[in-house]
N, C-alpha and C positions, 0 to 999 in steps of 0.2 A: 548415514550420519555425516559423512565427509561432504557429500554434495549439499546436504541441508545446511551445514555450517557455512559453506561458501555462499550459498544462495541468501542466507540470512544476513551475512556481512554486507553483501552488495545491496540488499533491500534496505538496510538501515542507512546506508549512504544515499540511496535514492530518496528516502523519506526526508533526509536533511535538505537535499536539493529541492524537493517538492515544496517545502516551506518557503524557500528563497524565491522560487519562481512564482509562487502564489502572491508573495509580497510585491514582486515586480509587476505582476498583472493588476494587482489592486491599485498601484500607482498609475499604470498606463491607461486603465479604464476609469480613472478619477473616482474610485470607489469610496466607500464610507468606512470609518473606523468602528461604527456602532456595533457591528456583529462580532467584534473582537474584544470588547471591553470585558474586564475580569468578572463582573457580576453575572453576566449571561452564562459564562462558563461554570462558575461556582455553583449555580443552582441546578446545573445538569449533573455535576458531581464526578465526571469522568476525568481522571488525571491527565491522560494524553491530550484531551481537548483543552484543558486549562493551560498546559505547557505550550501547545502549538500556538494558541491565540496570543499568549504572552510574548513568544518569540517573534511573531509576525508584527505585532505592535512595536517591538524593539527595532525590527528591520526598517519600518517606515517612520521611525521617530524623527521629527523635524521636517517631514515631507510637507511641501506646499501644494501637492497634488491631491493627496488623500483628504477627504472632507470630514469635518467634525472631530470631536474628542469627548472625553468625559466632562471636560470643563467648558467646551465651546460648542454652541449649537451648529448643526450642519447647515450649509448654505442652501441645500435643496431638501425639500420635504415631499414624501417620506424618504428616510435614508435607507432604502432597501435595494441592494444589488441583486443580480441574478444568483441563483443557487450555486453555480460553479465558483462564485467568489464568496458568497455569504456563508456557506456551510463548510468552508475549509477547515475550521477548527474541529467540527464534528466528524468529518470524514477522515481527514489526515490524523486527527487525534485518535480515532478508533484504530487506524492503521498502526499508529505508534503503540497503543496498548496491546494490540495483537502481536507486534514484533517483540515486545517485552515478554509476553507469555511464551512465545516460540523460543526466545533465547533461553529461558529457563528449561524448557523441554529438551532442547538440543544440548544444553550444558549437562543436564542429567544423563542424557544418552551417551555422550562421548566420554563420560567418566564412569560409565556403568559396566558391569560384567554381563555379557550377552551370550555366554557359552551354554552349551548343552551336551552332555549332562554336567552337573556340578558334583564335586566331591567335598563334603562337609565332615570333617573328622570329629567335630565336637558333638555330633548326635550319638546317642548311646547304642543304636543298632549296629550290627556287624557289617551290613551292606551299606557302605558310606556313599554310594553313588545315587544321586537324585536327578531324575529327568524332569525338566520343566519346559517353560515356553518363553524364556527371556529373549530368544532370538526373534520373536515375532515383532514385525515392524509397525504395528498399529499406531503407537505414539508418534512415530515419524511420519507415517502416511497421513494421519489427520493433520499434523503440523504443516506438512508441505501442501496439502490441499487448501488449508486455511491461508497459507502464504500466497498461493496462486490467486485466490479469490480477492484478498485485500490489495495485492499489487495490481491486479487487473482493474479494480475500481479506482485506485489512485491514478492509473493511466487514463481511465475514462474521464475523471475530473479534469486532468491536465488537457486532454484533447478538447473538452468543451470550452476551456479558457482560450486555447489556440484558435478554435473556430470563431469565438466571440471577438478576438482581437483582429481577425482578418475580415470581418463583416462590418462595413461602414455603418450599416443601419443599427448595429448593436454597440459598436465601439466609439463612433464619432471620429474614428481615425481613417486615413486613406484606405481605399479598398486594397486588400491583400498587402497592406502596410507598405505601399510604394506609391509615390506621386508620379503621375503620368501626364505628359502634355497632350498625348493622344491615347485615349483608352483602348485597351485590348492588345497592345503591342508587347506586353510582358505580363507574366503571371505572378510576379512578385513572390510573396510567401505562400501562395496557394498550395504548392506541392508539399510544403511542411505540414499543412493540415491534412492533405491527402494521405501522406505517409502515416501520420498519427492515427487517423481513422482506420487505416488498414491494419496497423499494429494492434490497436485496441480490439478490433474484431478478431484477430488471430488469438490474442490473449483470452478472450471470452471462451473460445473453443478449448484452449489448453487448460482452462480453469475448471473444466468438468471434473468432479472429484474421482480420483483413482481408488480411494479407500473403500468405496461402496462396491467395488468389483472383487470377485474372487473366482479363480478357476482351480479346482482341486488338482493336485499332482501326486506323484509318488504312490501309485496304487491306492489313492484315496486316503493314505495315511496323513498327508498334508492337505486336509480337506477345507481349511479356511485360511487363506493367505492374504497378506496385507496390501500387496502391490505398492509397497512403499518406495521401491526404486523408481517405478514409473512416476509416482507422485513427485519424487525429488527431481527427476529429470525434467518433468513438465514445469515445476516451480522455477528451476534454474533458467529455463527458456523464457518463461513469463518475465522474470526479473531482468533478463538480458534485453 
């Protein structure tokens, strides 16, 4: 639960930065506002999506680089950016909704009693000790597996924007984001994309769910275990 709380805190911070970097990419790639207008988000109904789109529009308010608006026709038709830009509200919004759910799960857990056995004096029977399973980590294991999945996908979306920014055929910007008098003498921002690709690939492996695994212990008395500690450690690594 402690590791989960720290991982979630950091993940929420990353999600905030992801919205800002998406807005900066939207400007750098001369993208369109159309995919972020409120009506598109409202008909999908997901709260995270609605809020992410609203914030990104606020970040680029007044921009002369981003094309079109609810009142102004886009200069270029059709106004469709690549998925890594256009689906930002849907993906990042879904991440936000997931983090909201995980916050509730972890809040419940860190305020819960997970002892075994319990002693309940208000029951009428003489033997007041009750053995149960509140120690079982399934809620946290599921939560941390889910956190690993959504943060890996958020990283994947970010890497695709990084790749697009460094490819002149996709971005219209200088190759590897650096002007050269003689090509091939410097790699510019190539390594940034290399590192991003390597980290995303690493996260994909770490995001394999731990909660589906169980190795019986304690003479088979503990015959279905959650692997929640593994899930939490992996989630913290993915977030990092």
